[in-house]
N, C-alpha and C positions, 0 to 999 in steps of 0.2 A: 276778096280775102282767099278765094279758091286757090290762088297761085302758091299760096303757103303749103297746101296739102300736097301738090306736086312736088315741091321742094322737100318737104318732109319724106315722101316715098322715094325720091332720089337718094337723099341722105341715108335712108335705112338700107336701101339695096346697095349702095356704095360700101357701107360698112359691112354688110353680110358678104359681099363679093371679096373684100380685102381680107376677112377672116374666116373663110369657108373651112380651112383646115385647123384653125385655132380652137381655143376653148368655146363653149356654147354661149350665146348671146341670150337675152332675156327680154320678151314682151312684157311691159309692165303698166299698171294702173295706179296712180297715186293721186293723193289729196293732201294738201297743205292748208294749215289754218292759222290765223293771227287773231288771239283773244282780245286785244286791246280796241282794235277798230272792226271786228267781226268780219274780216276779209277772208276770201278762200281761193285756192288754185286747185283745178282739177286737170289732170294730164294723163295722156295716153302715149306711150312712147316705146323705145327700144333701147337697151343697154348692151353694147357690144364690146368686149374685151379688145384692146390693141396689142397688149403683151400680158405678162403674168401680174405686173404691178400698175397697169394703166387700162382705163375704161372710157369709152366714148358713148355719149347718151344723146338722143334727139327725140323730142316729143311735141305733140299739138298740145295747147294748154289753153284754158278758160279761166279767167280771173274776175272775181267780183269784189268790188268794195264800194258800199254804199250806192250811190247811184252811177258808178262808173263800171262798165263791163268791157273786159278786154278779151280778145282771142288772137292767137298767133302760135308761134313756134319758138321752142328754145333749144339750144344745143350746148353741151358741156363736156369737160374732160375731167376725169378724176384719177387721182393717185390712190391705190388700194393696197392692203396689206397682202394680197395675193393669195390668202387661206381659202381653202374650198368650203369649209362648214360655216364658219363665222367670219365674215370680211368687213373690216372698217375701211372707209374712204373719206377722202377730202379733196375738193376741186372747186372749179368755177365754170361759169357759163355765161352765155348771151342770150337774150330774148328779143323779138320784134314782133310787133302785133298791131291790130287795130283797137284803138281806145274808143269806146262809145260813151259819150256824156249824155245822159238822159234825165228828164224831169220825172220825179217819182210821185205818184198820187195814189192815194188808198181807195181802192174800189169796194164800197159797202156792200154791193151785190154779190161779189165772189169773195170777200173777205180778204183780199190780198192786194198787195202794191202792184200797179201796172207802170210800166215804163214807156213814156212817150216823148216826142219831140227830140230824138236822138241825134247828136252830132258826131262825126267820126273823124280821128285823127290817128296818124301813125305814132307808135310809142316803141322805143328801144330802152335796152337797160342791160345791167349786168347782175350776176349774183355769186357769192361764194357759197359753198355747200359742204356739209358734213353728215355722215350717215353711218349706219352699221346694218348689214344685211346678214340674215340667216338662210342657209340653203338646206332645204329638206327634199331630197331626191330632185325633181324638175321645178319644185316650188321655191319661190324666193319670197321672203318676208322681210321687210326693211323699215326702219324708222330713219328719218332725215330731217334736216333743218336747212333753211336758206335765208339769206338776208338779200331782199331784192332792193335795187336802186335804180329808178327809172329817170328818164330825161324830161318828164313832164313837169309842169309847174305845180304848185300845190303839194299835197300828200305824195311823196315820191320814194318813201323808205318803207319797207315791210319786213319784220322779223317774223318768219313763219316756221311751223314745224309740223310734221305730218308722218304718213306712213304710205308704203306702197306694196303691192302684191304683184308678182311676176310669174311667168312660166318660162322655162329655159326651151330654147329651140335647137 
C-alpha cells in the first residue's frame, strides 16, 4: 500500500503547480463518524481551488468498521459558493484502498481488543459530499457529511458526518 502515498503526493503537487497563481489551498485533517455502526474515517489531505467555484481534494484515509480496517486514498471535486468567509460546497469523490478483514479477540491482560488473522483485499467506492467551511485568516474549520458506497459484499453503505480543521498555504 506504499504506492498510494506516492500517488497522493503526485496528485498534491500536480494540484499545487496548476494553481500556483490562484487562491490558496488548504492542508486539512478530518474525521467522519457513523453512529449506527460505530464506524469512523480519519483523513489527511489537501484541498485546492481550481476556480472561484470549484475545488479539488485528495487525501490519505483510514477507515474502521467493526472488524474491518481500510487504508487508502480518496479524491473528489466540489462546487462551492466561492465566498471567502463562509463557504458552502457540494461534490462527489472516489476512493480506493486495502480492506483488511481481521478476527477480533478481547485481550484480558491489556483490556482491549486485538486484531489477528487478517486477510487483505482491494476495495473501491464512491461518495457524494456536502459541507460548510468557515475561514478565519489561515485557519479553516468545516463540518461535512458523506455517503460512502463501496464495492464490497456485506455492509457497503455508510452515512457519515464529521469535521475538519485546515491551514491555508
